[in-house]
N, C-alpha and C positions, 0 to 999 in steps of 0.2 A: 844344600837342600835342608830346609828347616822342617823338622818332623814333630807332629803333635800327637799325643797319645789318646787312647780310647778312654771311656769313662772308667774311673777307678785305677787307671794306669799312670805311669810316670815316664819321664824321659829315658829311664834305664832300658826300656824295651827296644830302643834303637841303637844302643851302644855297639852291638855286634855288627851292625851294618857298616860301621867305619872300616871293618876288615873285609867286608864282602863287596864293597863298591870300589871303583877305580880311584886313583889318587886325585884325578881332576875333579871329582865330585865329592866335595866335603860334606859330611853328614853333621848337622848341628841339631841335636835333640833339644826341643824347647820344653822346659819344665813349667808345670802349672803350679799356682800358689797352693800351699798346704801339703806338699809332698817333695820327696827328694831333698835337694839342697835348699829348696824354698819351704821346707817343712815348718819353719817358724812363722811363716806368713799365714794369715787367716784364709780359710777356704772361700772361694767365690762361688756363689750359687745362682748368678744371673748371667744370661748369655751375653747381653750387650756389655756388661761390666768386664766379662772375661775377654771379649774381643778388644775392648779398650786397653786392657792390661797387655795383651799380646801385641797390639799395635805399638805401644810404648816400648816394649822389649825389642821389637823388630827395628824400630827407628833408632835405637841405641847402637845397632850394629853398623859397621863401616858400610858405606854405599857399595853396591855390587849387584851381581846377577844372582838372585835367590829364587829357587823353586820352593813351593810349599807342598808338603805331604802330610796327610792326616788319616788315621784309621778310626772308623766308627765315629764317636763324638769328635775326635780330632779332625775328621773330614769336614764336619759341619763348621767347626771353628776355623779351619783353614780357609774355607769358602768365605766366611764372614770377614776374616782378616784380609783376604784378597780384595773383597769388595770395598772395605774401609780404606785400604791403601790406594786402590785404583781411583777412587772417587774424591779423596780428600788430600792426598799427598802427592804432588807432582813429581814425577821421576823416580818414585820409590815403589811402584807396583812390582809384584813378583813376575818372573819370566814364564812361569808355568804353575798350574795347580794340579796336584795328583791326589785323588780321593779314593780311599779303600773302605769297603764294607759300610757305606753310609748312604742312606736313601737320599734322593734329590730333595732340595728344600721345598719344592712344590707338592710333594706327596709323601711326607713323613708320617709314620704311625704315631698316634697320640702317646705321650709319655706322662706317667703319673710321678710327679716329683717327690711327694712326701709319703713314701712307702715306709711301713713299719719294718722292723728288722727281719721278721720272718718272710715277708713278701719280697724284700730286697734280696735276701739270700736265694729265694726261689727264682727270682729274675736272673741273678748271677749264674745259677746253675743252668738255666735255660739258654743263656747266651754262650755258655762254654768259656774256655780260656782260663778258668780258675781250678787248680788241682783239688780234687775232692777232699784230700787230707787237710787242706787249708780251712775248710768249714768246721773241722773238728777242734780247731784251736780258738778258744774264746779270746785269748789275748790278741791274736792276729785279727780276728773279726772286729774287735774293738777299735783297731787302727784303720781297718779297711772300710767298714760300713759308713763312717762319717764322710769319707772322701767320695765313696760311691753315691751316697745320698745327695751330696752337693752337686756332683756331676749330673745326676738325673734331673736335678732342679734346673741346672743350666740348660739341658735339652728341653725340658718342659717349658721354659721361659722363652724359647726361640719362637719368633713370629716372622713368617715370610712376608717381605715387603714387595708386592707385585709392581710397585712403581720404579724399582731399581732396574737399570739397564743391564743386560748380560755383560759378562766380563769380556775384555778384549785381549785374552791370552789363552794359550793352549790349555785344554782341560782333558785329563786322562783319568779314567775310572777303572777300579779293580774290584772284583767281587767273587765270592765263593758260590759255587753252584748250589750248595745245600744251605745257604744262609736263609734267614727268615725274610730278608729284603727280597722283593720280587724282581724279575727281570725288567718289568715296567718301571718300578721305582728307580732302578739303576740307570736305565736308558733315558729317563727324564732329565738326567744331568746335561744332555746335549743342548737343552734350552737355556743353560746357564752361561753359555759362551758364544761369542760371535766368531771365534777363531776355530782352530782345529779341535776335533773331539775324537776320542777313541774309548771303547769299552772292552775290557779284557776279563775273561772268565778263568777261574782256577778251581781245581778239585778241592772240596772241603766246605766248611761252614763259615761262621762269622769270623773265626780266628784261623782261617786257612793259612795265613802267613807264618803260623807257628809250626807248621809241618815243613821239615827241611827241604824236600823236593819242591814244594810250592814256593817256599821262600826263595830258593835259587832261581826259579822261573820269574818271580817278581823282581828280583835284583837285575836279572837280564833285561826285563821289560823296561824298568826304570832307567837303566844305563843307556839302552838303545833310544828311548824316547827323549831323554834329556841331551844325549849326544846330538841327535838330529836337531833339537831346538838350539843347541849351542852353535852348531855349524851353520844352519840355515837362517837363524834369527827369524823364526816363523812370523809371517805377517798376519795381523788381525783380520785381514781380508780373506785369508785362506780358510776354507771349511772342508773338513774331511767327514763325509757322511758314512754311516754304517757302523757295524760292530767289528772289532778285531779280536781274533783269538790268538793267545800266545802260548 
């Protein structure tokens, strides 16, 4: 399972999942340019350019059955990557798409990409997920803000293409009940696939998965869903209507 981080985040957020998920499900955190071990690479601030980079990284992997997971901005990028691979690279489409805390492409809230530092910090506080003491460190903010600003520009540059066909692979969506994304925005993901769809709700906000009990429930859901996909090789013709609670 290839995992994409939220805005301002890095692949490090997924390393602990390697211990929490079974051996048959390999967790491969995907790093984005300008952070982690790719810190020497320039930041990318355009959505299409980021998807192109991710597609190149994906195609460099050995052929196999890969699922994509993305949280927040990572969910939007995972969807774009799944579309790119499904439509342009024969035989390399992912086997499933899992999206967390990210509104559907058809009903996303407007994003202002070029925020000044104060507004960007206010937005980070609103989203949650950043310890309050981090904002007091000027040195840390000097490292974090350029990455966050570039990621916001990635989201702001996204444009939904209504001409594209829905994906032909299972799509599973996870959301926090107290998140700013509405139930309607999350349920709209069902229109992005011709295959099976499920929507799972968790206690908490945008970063519900940082709460240990909710993370455990998420791990259980991912394991169950991908195990079913692994065994049944779900057909694109199958559609599962409705919302599922885990």
